[in-house]
C-alpha positions as CSV (number, residue, x, y, z in Angstrom):
1,X,30.9,-84.5,-142.9
2,X,31.7,-85.2,-139.3
3,X,30.2,-82.9,-136.5
4,X,32.5,-80.6,-134.7
5,X,33.0,-81.1,-131.1
6,X,33.2,-78.1,-128.7
7,X,36.6,-78.4,-127.4
8,X,37.2,-76.7,-124.0
9,X,40.0,-76.6,-121.7
10,X,39.7,-75.7,-117.8
11,X,39.2,-72.1,-116.5
12,X,42.4,-71.0,-114.6
13,X,41.1,-70.0,-111.0
14,X,41.6,-66.8,-110.0
15,X,41.4,-64.9,-106.9
16,X,38.7,-62.6,-108.1
17,X,36.9,-64.0,-111.0
18,X,36.2,-61.2,-113.8
19,X,33.0,-60.1,-114.1
20,X,31.5,-61.3,-117.6
21,X,30.7,-58.8,-119.9
22,X,26.7,-57.9,-120.2
23,X,25.5,-59.9,-123.6
24,X,22.3,-59.6,-124.1
25,X,20.5,-62.4,-125.4
26,X,18.7,-60.9,-128.8
27,X,15.4,-62.4,-129.8
28,X,14.4,-62.6,-133.3
29,X,11.7,-59.7,-134.5
30,X,8.6,-60.5,-136.3
31,X,6.9,-58.5,-138.7
32,X,4.0,-58.6,-141.2
33,X,6.7,-56.2,-143.4
34,X,9.2,-59.2,-143.3
35,X,6.9,-61.1,-145.4
36,X,6.1,-58.5,-147.9
37,X,10.3,-57.7,-147.9
38,X,11.7,-61.1,-148.1
39,X,12.0,-61.0,-151.9
40,X,13.6,-57.5,-152.1
41,X,16.0,-58.7,-149.4
42,X,17.2,-61.7,-151.3
43,X,17.2,-59.9,-154.6
44,X,19.6,-57.3,-153.2
45,X,21.9,-59.0,-151.2
46,X,22.0,-61.3,-154.8
47,X,22.7,-58.2,-156.8
48,X,24.7,-55.7,-154.5
49,X,28.3,-56.1,-153.0
50,X,30.6,-57.1,-155.8
51,X,32.2,-53.7,-154.9
52,X,33.5,-55.2,-151.7
53,X,32.5,-58.8,-150.9
54,X,32.3,-62.0,-152.8
55,X,32.7,-65.6,-152.0
56,X,31.3,-68.9,-153.1
57,X,32.8,-72.7,-154.1
58,X,30.9,-71.9,-157.3
59,X,32.2,-69.0,-158.3
60,X,28.9,-67.0,-157.8
61,X,29.3,-63.0,-157.6
62,X,27.5,-61.8,-154.4
63,X,26.4,-58.3,-154.7
64,X,24.8,-56.1,-151.8
65,X,22.9,-52.9,-151.6
66,X,21.8,-51.6,-148.6
67,X,18.5,-52.8,-148.0
68,X,16.4,-52.4,-145.0
69,X,13.8,-54.0,-143.0
70,X,11.3,-52.2,-140.8
71,X,9.6,-53.7,-138.1
72,X,6.0,-52.6,-136.7
73,X,7.4,-49.7,-133.9
74,X,9.3,-48.0,-137.2
75,X,12.8,-48.5,-136.4
76,X,15.1,-50.4,-139.3
77,X,17.6,-53.2,-139.1
78,X,20.1,-54.9,-141.6
79,X,19.2,-58.5,-143.0
80,X,22.2,-60.9,-143.5
81,X,23.0,-63.8,-145.9
82,X,24.9,-67.1,-145.6
83,X,27.2,-66.0,-149.1
84,X,29.7,-68.9,-149.1
85,X,29.5,-72.4,-147.5
86,X,33.0,-74.2,-147.0
87,X,32.3,-77.9,-145.3
88,X,29.4,-78.0,-142.7
89,X,27.4,-75.1,-141.8
90,X,24.7,-74.6,-140.0
91,X,22.1,-71.9,-139.0
92,X,19.5,-71.7,-136.2
93,X,16.6,-69.1,-134.9
94,X,16.8,-70.5,-131.4
95,X,20.3,-72.2,-130.9
96,X,18.3,-75.5,-130.6
97,X,16.9,-76.6,-134.3
98,X,20.0,-76.2,-136.5
99,X,19.3,-76.3,-140.8
100,X,22.2,-77.1,-143.0
101,X,23.4,-74.3,-144.9
102,X,23.9,-74.4,-148.7
103,X,24.6,-71.0,-149.5
104,X,21.6,-68.1,-150.2
105,X,19.8,-68.6,-147.2
106,X,18.6,-65.1,-145.3
107,X,19.1,-64.5,-141.3
108,X,18.4,-62.0,-139.2
109,X,18.4,-60.3,-136.0
110,X,18.9,-63.1,-133.2
111,X,19.6,-66.0,-135.6
112,X,22.8,-68.3,-135.1
113,X,25.3,-69.6,-137.2
114,X,27.9,-72.0,-136.5
115,X,30.5,-73.9,-138.6
116,X,31.5,-77.7,-137.6
117,X,34.9,-79.4,-138.4
118,X,37.0,-78.1,-141.2
119,X,34.3,-75.9,-142.1
120,X,34.1,-71.8,-143.3
121,X,31.4,-69.5,-144.0
122,X,30.8,-65.8,-145.1
123,X,27.5,-64.1,-143.8
124,X,27.2,-60.6,-145.8
125,X,25.1,-57.6,-144.5
126,X,23.0,-55.7,-146.4
127,X,25.5,-52.8,-146.0
128,X,28.4,-55.0,-147.2
129,X,30.1,-55.6,-144.3
130,X,31.1,-59.4,-144.3
131,X,31.4,-61.6,-141.3
132,X,33.9,-64.7,-141.9
133,X,34.0,-67.7,-139.3
134,X,37.1,-69.9,-139.1
135,X,36.3,-74.1,-138.4
136,X,34.4,-74.9,-134.9
137,X,32.9,-71.2,-134.4
138,X,29.3,-70.1,-133.6
139,X,28.0,-66.4,-133.5
140,X,25.0,-65.0,-133.1
141,X,23.5,-61.7,-134.8
142,X,22.7,-60.1,-131.5
143,X,21.7,-56.5,-133.0
144,X,21.4,-55.9,-136.6
145,X,19.7,-52.3,-136.3
146,X,21.2,-49.5,-138.5
147,X,22.6,-48.0,-136.3
148,X,24.2,-50.7,-133.8
149,X,25.2,-54.0,-134.8
150,X,26.2,-56.5,-132.5
151,X,27.8,-59.8,-133.4
152,X,28.0,-62.1,-130.5
153,X,31.1,-64.5,-130.7
154,X,30.1,-67.8,-128.6
155,X,33.1,-69.7,-129.4
156,X,35.9,-70.1,-132.2
157,X,37.0,-67.2,-134.3
158,X,35.7,-64.6,-136.6
159,X,36.9,-61.8,-138.9
160,X,35.0,-59.1,-139.6
161,X,35.3,-56.5,-142.3
162,X,33.4,-53.5,-141.8
163,X,32.0,-50.8,-144.1
164,X,32.9,-47.7,-142.7
165,X,29.8,-45.7,-141.6
166,X,30.2,-42.5,-138.8
167,X,26.4,-43.4,-138.4
168,X,26.6,-46.5,-136.9
169,X,28.5,-48.9,-134.0
170,X,30.0,-52.2,-135.1
171,X,31.2,-54.6,-132.1
172,X,32.0,-58.0,-131.7
173,X,31.0,-59.1,-128.1
174,X,32.4,-62.1,-126.1
175,X,31.7,-63.2,-122.8
176,X,35.0,-60.7,-121.2
177,X,34.5,-57.6,-123.5
178,X,33.2,-56.1,-126.3
179,X,35.3,-54.6,-129.6
180,X,33.8,-51.9,-131.7
181,X,34.9,-51.2,-135.0
182,X,36.7,-47.7,-135.8
183,X,36.1,-47.9,-139.6
184,X,38.3,-51.8,-139.4
185,X,39.1,-55.2,-140.6
186,X,39.9,-57.4,-137.7
187,X,39.7,-60.5,-136.2
188,X,38.1,-61.6,-132.8
189,X,38.9,-65.1,-130.9
190,X,37.0,-66.4,-128.0
191,X,38.5,-69.8,-127.1
192,X,39.3,-71.6,-123.6
193,X,37.2,-68.6,-122.0
194,X,40.2,-66.1,-123.5
195,X,39.7,-63.5,-126.2
196,X,42.5,-62.0,-128.3
197,X,42.1,-59.6,-131.2
198,X,44.4,-58.8,-134.1
199,X,43.6,-55.5,-135.7
200,X,44.6,-55.9,-139.7
201,X,43.1,-52.4,-140.6
202,X,42.6,-49.1,-138.6
203,X,41.6,-49.4,-135.1
204,X,39.7,-51.0,-132.4
205,X,38.0,-49.8,-129.2
206,X,38.2,-52.3,-126.2
207,X,34.7,-51.3,-124.6
208,X,35.6,-52.0,-120.9
209,X,38.6,-49.8,-120.8
210,X,38.1,-47.7,-124.0
211,X,41.4,-48.4,-125.4
212,X,42.2,-48.0,-128.6
213,X,44.1,-50.8,-130.6
214,X,46.0,-49.8,-133.8
215,X,46.7,-51.5,-137.0
216,X,49.4,-54.3,-136.9
217,X,48.4,-55.1,-132.9
218,X,47.0,-57.7,-130.7
219,X,44.9,-57.3,-128.0
220,X,45.0,-60.0,-124.8
221,X,41.9,-60.1,-122.7
222,X,43.4,-62.0,-119.8
223,X,46.7,-59.8,-119.5
224,X,44.4,-56.9,-120.9
225,X,47.9,-55.8,-123.0
226,X,48.5,-54.8,-126.3
227,X,51.4,-56.5,-128.3
228,X,52.7,-56.6,-131.9
229,X,51.1,-59.3,-134.6
230,X,53.8,-61.4,-135.3
231,X,54.3,-61.0,-138.9
232,X,56.2,-64.4,-139.5
233,X,53.1,-66.0,-137.8
234,X,50.5,-64.3,-140.1
235,X,52.3,-65.7,-143.1
236,X,51.3,-69.5,-141.8
237,X,47.9,-68.4,-140.4
238,X,45.4,-70.5,-142.7
239,X,42.6,-68.3,-141.5
240,X,44.2,-64.8,-142.0
241,X,45.5,-65.9,-145.4
242,X,42.1,-66.9,-146.2
243,X,40.5,-63.9,-145.1
244,X,43.3,-62.0,-147.3
245,X,42.6,-64.1,-150.3
246,X,38.5,-63.6,-149.9
247,X,39.4,-59.7,-149.7
248,X,41.3,-59.6,-152.5
249,X,39.1,-61.8,-154.6
250,X,36.2,-59.2,-153.8
251,X,37.9,-56.0,-154.9
252,X,39.3,-54.5,-151.8
253,X,42.2,-52.4,-152.4
254,X,45.6,-53.1,-151.8
255,X,45.5,-50.2,-149.5
256,X,42.6,-51.5,-147.4
257,X,44.4,-54.7,-146.7
258,X,46.2,-52.9,-144.4
259,X,48.6,-55.4,-142.3
260,X,47.4,-58.3,-144.2
261,X,48.6,-56.4,-147.5
262,X,52.4,-57.0,-149.0
263,X,55.2,-55.1,-146.8
264,X,57.3,-53.4,-149.2
265,X,61.1,-52.8,-148.0
266,X,63.3,-50.5,-149.5
267,X,66.1,-51.9,-151.4
268,X,69.3,-51.5,-149.7
269,X,71.8,-49.7,-151.8
270,X,75.2,-51.4,-151.7
271,X,78.6,-51.0,-153.7
272,X,79.2,-54.2,-155.9
273,X,82.2,-55.0,-158.4
274,X,81.4,-56.1,-161.5
275,X,81.3,-60.4,-161.5
276,X,83.2,-62.0,-163.8
277,X,80.9,-63.3,-166.5
278,X,80.6,-67.3,-165.6
279,X,81.6,-70.2,-168.1
280,X,78.3,-71.5,-169.7
281,X,77.1,-74.4,-168.4
282,X,75.6,-77.6,-170.1
283,X,72.0,-77.6,-170.0
284,X,70.4,-79.6,-167.4
285,X,69.3,-83.3,-168.3
286,X,65.3,-83.3,-169.2
287,X,62.8,-83.5,-166.4
288,X,61.4,-87.1,-166.8
289,X,59.1,-86.7,-163.3
290,X,55.2,-87.2,-164.5
291,X,53.6,-83.8,-164.6
292,X,50.7,-83.6,-161.6
293,X,50.4,-83.4,-158.1
294,X,51.7,-86.7,-155.8
295,X,50.1,-87.3,-153.0
296,X,50.9,-89.0,-149.4
297,X,49.4,-89.6,-145.7
298,X,49.7,-91.1,-142.8
299,X,47.9,-90.6,-138.8
300,X,49.7,-88.5,-136.6
301,X,48.6,-87.6,-132.9
302,X,46.9,-84.6,-134.2
303,X,44.7,-86.8,-136.7
304,X,45.9,-87.4,-140.7
305,X,48.8,-85.5,-142.2
306,X,49.0,-85.4,-145.7
307,X,52.1,-83.9,-147.9
308,X,52.2,-83.6,-151.5
309,X,54.6,-82.8,-154.1
310,X,53.7,-81.1,-157.6
311,X,55.5,-80.9,-161.2
312,X,54.6,-78.8,-164.0
313,X,51.6,-77.5,-161.9
314,X,51.1,-74.3,-160.0
315,X,48.7,-72.4,-158.3
316,X,47.8,-69.1,-156.7
317,X,44.8,-69.4,-155.0
318,X,45.6,-72.6,-153.0
319,X,44.1,-76.1,-152.8
320,X,41.3,-78.2,-151.6
321,X,41.6,-81.4,-149.7
322,X,38.6,-83.9,-150.8
323,X,38.0,-87.1,-148.5
324,X,35.2,-89.5,-148.3
325,X,34.8,-93.5,-146.2
326,X,33.7,-95.1,-149.3
327,X,34.5,-93.4,-152.8
328,X,38.1,-93.9,-153.4
329,X,38.2,-91.1,-155.9
330,X,36.5,-88.4,-154.0
331,X,35.7,-85.2,-155.7
332,X,35.0,-81.3,-154.9
333,X,31.5,-80.1,-154.9
334,X,30.2,-84.1,-154.3
335,X,32.5,-84.9,-151.1
336,X,33.6,-83.2,-147.8
337,X,36.4,-81.0,-148.3
338,X,38.9,-78.3,-146.9
339,X,40.5,-75.4,-148.3
340,X,44.3,-74.8,-147.7
341,X,46.3,-71.9,-148.5
342,X,49.0,-71.7,-151.1
343,X,51.7,-72.6,-148.8
344,X,55.3,-73.6,-149.5
345,X,55.0,-76.7,-146.7
346,X,52.5,-78.2,-149.3
347,X,51.3,-80.3,-146.0
348,X,48.2,-80.2,-143.6
349,X,47.2,-82.2,-140.7
350,X,42.9,-83.1,-140.6
351,X,41.4,-82.8,-137.2
352,X,40.1,-86.6,-137.7
353,X,40.5,-88.7,-134.1
354,X,37.6,-90.9,-135.1
355,X,39.2,-94.3,-135.9
356,X,37.6,-94.6,-139.2
357,X,39.1,-94.9,-142.4
358,X,39.2,-92.6,-145.3
359,X,40.1,-91.8,-148.9
360,X,42.0,-88.7,-149.8
361,X,42.7,-86.4,-152.9
362,X,44.1,-82.9,-153.2
363,X,43.3,-80.6,-156.2
364,X,44.3,-77.0,-157.7
365,X,41.6,-75.1,-156.2
366,X,40.3,-71.8,-158.6
367,X,36.7,-71.5,-157.7
368,X,36.2,-74.6,-159.0
369,X,38.9,-77.9,-158.8
370,X,41.6,-79.2,-161.4
371,X,44.7,-81.3,-161.5
372,X,43.8,-84.1,-158.9
373,X,46.4,-86.2,-157.2
374,X,46.5,-89.6,-156.7
375,X,44.1,-91.0,-154.0
376,X,45.7,-92.5,-150.6
377,X,43.9,-94.1,-147.9
378,X,44.2,-93.6,-144.6
379,X,42.9,-94.6,-141.4
380,X,42.5,-91.7,-138.7
381,X,43.9,-92.1,-134.9
382,X,41.3,-93.2,-132.2
383,X,41.1,-90.4,-129.6
384,X,37.6,-91.1,-127.7
385,X,36.2,-88.1,-125.6
386,X,36.0,-89.1,-122.0
387,X,32.3,-89.6,-121.0
388,X,30.6,-87.7,-118.3
389,X,29.4,-90.1,-115.5
390,X,25.7,-89.4,-114.3
391,X,25.2,-87.7,-111.0
392,X,24.1,-84.6,-109.6
393,X,24.5,-81.0,-109.3
394,X,23.4,-78.8,-106.4
395,X,23.6,-74.8,-106.9
396,X,24.0,-72.5,-104.1
397,X,24.3,-68.3,-104.3
398,X,26.0,-66.1,-101.9
399,X,23.8,-62.8,-102.3
400,X,27.1,-60.3,-100.5
401,X,29.0,-61.3,-103.2
402,X,26.8,-62.0,-106.0
403,X,28.5,-65.5,-106.7
404,X,27.0,-69.1,-107.6
405,X,29.1,-72.0,-106.0
406,X,28.4,-75.7,-106.4
407,X,29.2,-79.5,-105.1
408,X,28.4,-82.5,-107.6
409,X,28.1,-86.2,-107.6
410,X,29.3,-88.2,-110.6
411,X,32.2,-86.7,-112.8
412,X,32.9,-84.0,-114.5
413,X,36.0,-84.6,-116.7
414,X,35.7,-81.1,-119.1
415,X,34.3,-78.7,-116.4
416,X,30.7,-76.8,-116.4
417,X,28.6,-74.7,-118.3
418,X,26.4,-71.7,-116.1
419,X,23.4,-71.0,-118.2
420,X,21.8,-67.7,-117.3
421,X,18.3,-65.7,-118.4
422,X,15.9,-63.7,-117.5
423,X,13.0,-66.4,-118.3
424,X,12.7,-69.7,-116.2
425,X,14.7,-73.0,-117.3
426,X,17.9,-71.4,-118.9
427,X,19.6,-74.1,-121.4
428,X,23.0,-74.8,-122.7
429,X,24.0,-73.4,-125.6
430,X,21.0,-70.5,-126.1
431,X,21.8,-69.2,-122.7
432,X,25.4,-70.1,-121.9
433,X,27.1,-67.4,-120.2
434,X,30.4,-69.0,-118.8
435,X,32.3,-71.8,-118.9
436,X,34.4,-72.6,-115.8
437,X,36.5,-75.8,-114.8
438,X,36.2,-74.2,-111.1
439,X,32.7,-74.7,-108.6
440,X,32.1,-71.3,-108.5
441,X,31.2,-68.4,-110.8
442,X,30.5,-64.2,-110.2
443,X,27.4,-63.7,-112.1
444,X,26.4,-60.7,-114.3
445,X,25.5,-57.5,-112.3
446,X,23.3,-55.8,-114.5
447,X,19.9,-54.3,-112.9
448,X,17.2,-57.5,-113.4
449,X,15.7,-60.5,-112.1
450,X,17.7,-63.8,-113.5
451,X,17.5,-67.3,-113.5
452,X,20.5,-69.8,-113.0
453,X,21.5,-73.3,-113.4
454,X,24.6,-74.9,-113.9
455,X,25.3,-78.4,-116.0
456,X,28.1,-80.8,-116.6
457,X,29.7,-80.0,-120.3
458,X,30.4,-82.8,-121.9
459,X,32.8,-81.6,-125.3
460,X,30.2,-83.4,-127.5
461,X,27.4,-83.2,-128.9
462,X,26.1,-86.2,-126.3
463,X,23.1,-84.7,-124.4
464,X,23.5,-81.4,-126.4
465,X,26.5,-80.5,-124.8
466,X,25.3,-80.5,-121.4
467,X,23.9,-82.8,-119.2
468,X,23.0,-83.0,-115.1
469,X,21.5,-79.7,-114.9
470,X,21.3,-78.5,-111.3
471,X,18.5,-76.7,-109.5
472,X,17.6,-73.2,-110.5
473,X,18.4,-70.3,-108.5
474,X,16.7,-66.8,-109.1
475,X,18.7,-63.4,-108.1
476,X,17.5,-60.0,-108.6
477,X,20.1,-56.5,-109.1
478,X,18.3,-53.0,-108.0
């Protein structure tokens, strides 16, 4: 599986930049009791959420009980586990050193989880709430207190199906705002500095305004407006349909699917006159087309487009696309795979632009894989990412407007990242608060003393995603 590169577009300049939302970096808690309770946590995660959430390519049923972790101060926190891994999924305690997940790993408060290209994952909390990441998405479990859970969405999109609990606040926070569940299933996306929330069941509350967004509605952080979810677009939305499938498979009631559920229309009463019986038609000629899946593929601007047809084969759960550079018969569970819902188009474009050749096959997905197609070999288009030309970044601070500004030499074709911390030497991505294509940014105004630097964003894994760090400034808000 190729590493995912974070994609970003320059931020639209505004006369008055929006104040970033206060998203505090959560740090993992360490407790002597955690070592004693870790076995209990793993057993509880494996045994408890059958009633609500399951997932896994090996058809493993996950169940969850309300197992709590208590720290030395006496407060309780929820633990979580990575229960489903599709593709390349990683986790980290510091956003610097990453470990590949295979499923079953425990993560706690302050930990990070991310998905790379063509990958998805499910993170299950002890209380049964599910956090599902789409491809190229990145979260931090900022707070997992039993009374307050905050998922910090650092990029991409995440679906959260929250177990209703009147004693607990559950929210998804971005650099722009925070979206609080009201016993809710909803998707939050944070892409190119803009948030979009779609509410599929119940309501969410927008923290900055207190506005309630109802089921079937969406919220746009740029326009600060509420609109209707497009039902036609939802039917072709791969991530939404994947989440619907996960909900159904995990036993979520039809009524709890909300806007993702089937829309039943009342039949129209139409008066008709009896039609005369048609004359018998000759029996059709027997179908001599071979049974199975027939696959074809070609390179397009967006990557590699695969199209397939089916004869004598059916599926209700969708497909898996498997690929490999050298194995001419790639196999699910061995080689890289991508899930595709049961859409009527029978086509999918993989975001592969590395100029390399791959073998592809499609199979019917039913927890495992059956009925493989023929194998096709396609060379992906090559679209190199423009490299950053080395130089310097010089940062200054306007105290009257609480605004950072900078000049630079060399090039910055992908813009800049503003990194911000209460400790000296902030770095990307652990301390990133904003992406910008301009050369200034209004800084957070919560009380405290902060350290700020700016670096050139590489839009790739080169130099850890950011290079040419500026000098460091310090500012204090009383």
